[in-house]
C-alpha positions as CSV (number, residue, x, y, z in Angstrom):
1,M,-15.3,0.9,28.5
2,V,-12.2,2.0,26.8
3,S,-9.5,3.0,29.3
4,K,-7.4,6.1,29.2
5,S,-4.3,4.1,28.5
6,Q,-6.0,2.4,25.6
7,I,-7.2,5.8,24.2
8,K,-3.6,7.2,24.6
9,L,-2.2,4.2,22.7
10,I,-4.7,4.4,19.9
11,T,-4.3,8.1,19.5
12,S,-0.5,7.8,19.3
13,L,-0.7,5.2,16.5
14,Q,-1.7,7.9,14.2
15,Q,2.0,8.9,14.0
16,K,4.6,6.7,12.3
17,K,7.2,7.1,15.1
18,Y,4.8,5.5,17.6
19,R,3.7,2.8,15.2
20,D,7.4,1.9,14.8
21,K,8.0,2.2,18.5
22,H,5.2,-0.2,19.5
23,G,5.2,-2.3,16.4
24,L,1.4,-1.8,16.1
25,F,-1.1,-0.3,13.6
26,I,-4.8,0.4,13.4
27,A,-7.4,-1.1,11.2
28,E,-11.1,-0.2,11.1
29,G,-14.2,-2.0,9.8
30,P,-15.2,-5.7,10.2
31,K,-14.2,-6.6,6.6
32,I,-10.6,-5.3,6.9
33,I,-10.2,-6.7,10.4
34,K,-11.4,-10.2,9.4
35,E,-9.1,-10.3,6.4
36,L,-6.1,-9.4,8.5
37,L,-7.1,-12.0,11.1
38,N,-7.5,-14.6,8.3
39,A,-3.9,-13.7,7.1
40,S,-2.6,-14.5,10.6
41,F,-1.8,-10.9,11.6
42,G,-1.3,-10.8,15.4
43,L,-4.3,-9.2,17.2
44,H,-3.4,-6.8,20.0
45,S,-6.9,-5.3,20.8
46,L,-10.3,-5.4,19.2
47,F,-13.2,-2.9,20.0
48,S,-16.6,-3.3,18.4
49,T,-20.2,-2.1,18.9
50,E,-21.5,-5.6,17.9
51,D,-20.6,-9.2,18.1
52,L,-18.3,-10.0,15.2
53,G,-18.2,-13.7,15.9
54,I,-14.5,-13.5,16.7
55,V,-13.5,-15.4,19.8
56,S,-10.6,-13.6,21.4
57,E,-9.5,-12.4,24.8
58,Q,-8.6,-9.1,23.1
59,F,-12.2,-8.5,22.1
60,Q,-14.1,-5.7,24.0
61,Q,-17.6,-4.7,23.1
62,I,-18.2,-0.9,23.5
63,E,-20.8,1.7,22.8
64,Q,-20.9,3.7,19.5
65,E,-19.9,6.9,21.3
66,E,-16.8,5.3,22.6
67,L,-15.9,3.9,19.2
68,Q,-16.3,7.4,17.7
69,R,-14.0,8.8,20.3
70,I,-11.1,6.4,19.3
71,S,-11.9,6.2,15.5
72,Y,-9.8,7.9,12.9
73,L,-12.8,8.2,10.6
74,K,-15.3,11.0,10.6
75,S,-18.0,8.5,10.9
76,A,-16.8,5.5,12.8
77,N,-17.4,2.0,11.5
78,T,-18.6,-0.7,13.8
79,A,-15.2,-2.0,14.8
80,L,-11.6,-0.9,15.4
81,A,-8.6,-3.2,16.0
82,I,-5.0,-2.8,16.8
83,F,-2.6,-5.3,15.1
84,H,1.0,-6.3,15.5
85,M,3.1,-5.4,12.4
86,P,4.4,-8.5,10.7
87,K,8.1,-9.0,10.1
88,N,9.2,-7.9,6.6
89,K,9.5,-10.6,4.0
90,R,12.5,-10.4,1.8
91,T,12.0,-9.2,-1.8
92,K,11.1,-11.8,-4.4
93,K,13.5,-12.3,-7.3
94,E,10.9,-13.5,-9.9
95,G,7.6,-12.5,-11.3
96,V,6.4,-8.9,-11.6
97,I,7.5,-6.6,-8.8
98,V,6.0,-3.1,-8.4
99,A,8.5,-0.5,-7.0
100,L,7.4,3.0,-5.8
101,D,9.6,6.0,-5.6
102,A,8.5,8.6,-3.1
103,I,4.7,8.1,-3.3
104,R,3.4,10.4,-0.6
105,D,-0.4,10.3,-0.7
106,P,-1.8,7.6,1.6
107,G,-4.9,7.1,-0.7
108,N,-2.6,6.4,-3.7
109,L,-0.5,3.9,-1.8
110,G,-3.5,2.1,-0.4
111,T,-5.1,1.9,-3.9
112,I,-1.8,0.6,-5.4
113,I,-1.7,-2.1,-2.7
114,R,-5.2,-3.1,-3.6
115,L,-4.3,-3.1,-7.4
116,C,-1.3,-5.4,-6.6
117,D,-3.7,-7.7,-4.9
118,W,-6.1,-7.7,-7.8
119,F,-3.4,-8.3,-10.4
120,G,-1.6,-11.0,-8.4
121,I,1.5,-9.0,-7.6
122,E,3.2,-10.8,-4.7
123,H,5.6,-8.1,-3.7
124,L,5.7,-4.3,-3.5
125,V,8.9,-2.4,-2.8
126,C,9.0,1.2,-1.7
127,S,11.7,3.9,-1.3
128,W,12.3,5.0,2.3
129,D,10.5,8.3,1.6
130,T,7.3,6.6,0.4
131,T,4.4,7.0,2.9
132,D,4.1,4.4,5.6
133,C,2.0,1.4,4.5
134,Y,0.6,1.1,8.1
135,N,-0.7,4.7,8.0
136,P,-4.5,4.3,8.9
137,K,-5.5,6.1,5.7
138,V,-3.4,3.5,3.7
139,I,-4.9,0.6,5.5
140,Q,-8.4,2.0,4.9
141,A,-7.7,2.6,1.1
142,A,-6.3,-0.9,0.7
143,M,-9.5,-2.3,1.9
144,G,-8.0,-5.5,3.3
145,S,-5.4,-6.1,0.6
146,T,-2.7,-5.3,3.1
147,A,-3.3,-8.9,4.3
148,R,-2.0,-10.3,1.1
149,V,0.5,-7.9,-0.4
150,P,3.9,-7.8,1.5
151,V,5.5,-4.3,1.4
152,E,9.2,-3.8,1.8
153,Y,11.0,-0.4,2.4
154,L,14.6,-0.1,1.1
155,D,17.1,2.1,-0.7
156,L,15.3,1.9,-4.1
157,A,18.2,3.0,-6.3
158,E,20.5,0.5,-4.7
159,Y,18.0,-2.3,-5.0
160,L,17.3,-1.6,-8.7
161,G,21.0,-1.3,-9.4
162,K,21.6,-4.8,-8.0
163,S,18.6,-6.4,-9.6
164,E,19.2,-8.9,-12.5
165,M,15.6,-8.3,-13.8
166,P,14.8,-5.6,-16.4
167,V,13.6,-2.4,-14.8
168,Y,10.7,-0.6,-16.6
169,G,9.7,2.9,-15.5
170,G,6.4,4.6,-16.0
171,C,7.3,8.0,-17.6
172,L,5.8,10.7,-19.7
173,N,8.4,10.4,-22.4
174,G,8.7,6.6,-22.8
175,D,7.6,4.1,-25.5
176,S,3.9,3.3,-25.7
177,V,2.9,0.6,-23.2
178,Y,0.6,-0.8,-25.9
179,D,3.5,-1.7,-28.2
180,E,5.6,-3.4,-25.5
181,Q,6.1,-7.1,-25.0
182,F,6.7,-7.6,-21.3
183,P,8.9,-10.4,-19.9
184,K,7.6,-12.7,-17.2
185,D,10.1,-11.5,-14.6
186,M,10.4,-7.7,-14.4
187,I,10.2,-4.6,-12.1
188,I,7.9,-1.7,-12.9
189,V,8.7,1.6,-11.2
190,L,6.2,4.4,-10.5
191,G,7.3,7.8,-9.4
192,N,6.3,10.6,-7.1
193,E,2.9,12.3,-7.8
194,A,4.3,15.7,-8.4
195,N,7.9,15.2,-9.5
196,G,8.1,11.7,-11.0
197,M,11.1,9.5,-10.3
198,S,14.3,10.8,-8.7
199,K,17.4,11.1,-10.9
200,T,19.1,8.2,-9.1
201,V,16.2,5.9,-9.8
202,L,15.8,7.1,-13.4
203,E,19.4,6.1,-14.0
204,K,18.6,2.5,-13.1
205,L,15.8,2.0,-15.6
206,S,16.2,-0.4,-18.5
207,K,13.4,1.1,-20.4
208,K,10.9,4.0,-20.1
209,I,7.3,3.3,-21.0
210,T,4.3,5.6,-21.1
211,I,0.5,5.5,-21.4
212,P,-0.1,7.6,-24.6
213,Q,-2.6,10.4,-24.5
214,F,-5.5,10.2,-27.0
215,G,-7.3,13.5,-26.3
216,K,-7.1,16.1,-29.1
217,I,-6.5,19.1,-26.9
218,K,-3.9,17.3,-24.6
219,E,-4.0,19.8,-21.8
220,T,-4.0,17.1,-19.1
221,E,-0.5,17.0,-17.7
222,S,-0.5,13.5,-16.3
223,L,-2.5,10.6,-14.9
224,N,-3.0,10.0,-11.2
225,V,-0.3,7.5,-10.1
226,A,-2.8,4.9,-8.9
227,T,-4.7,5.1,-12.2
228,A,-1.5,4.8,-14.2
229,T,-0.5,1.7,-12.1
230,A,-3.9,0.1,-12.9
231,I,-3.4,0.6,-16.7
232,L,0.3,-0.5,-16.7
233,L,-0.4,-3.7,-14.6
234,S,-3.3,-4.5,-16.8
235,E,-1.1,-4.3,-19.9
236,I,1.7,-6.2,-18.3
237,R,-0.6,-9.1,-17.2
238,R,-2.2,-9.1,-20.7
239,G,1.2,-9.4,-22.3
240,N,2.7,-12.1,-20.1
């Protein structure tokens, strides 16, 4: 049976201030949980309606009704776990780095983390006002890729200003991504869903690139930021 104190802790972890306070986050679903365990994320507690084959003192088998009570999902999966947040790894200074400026939608961030995993991006940097990568909705959307893609939060404009690598920015008024020859070491910046990049970040770009629009009517204002990330990373990897 899940205790009142456990329920209180799980409920509190929906808010960033309590995730930061306790250094803990929630993950739901056997696949995501096992991927995090395989990546050596520290397990705090594990609740499941079935035997997951995980030997741990933190494991507690519970009924479906109890799981639904503590789940963040409308329809609970078969397992929920609390993990310790890992210590931030320092930013790499080589390869392709993805940088996000004020991405607010958890689904977009989770999808971008998954895209980084798919395209072999070993580091993702985010401005302080980008949504928390340990938000339960981000963890869910990343579908286990959180285990393999380190995320670092920092002053993005300052970081870009100090970088020795060329800084490309995905913009509406840049040069076509299909005409660009990308270097092996670079930073690609994506901006806020509604407003794009902040002025201070735009000033740090070495070059603006865009995904050209081919539709005849051209009434679509922009692409979803996660979709744009997928196209840009595909072209970057194809080029280098």
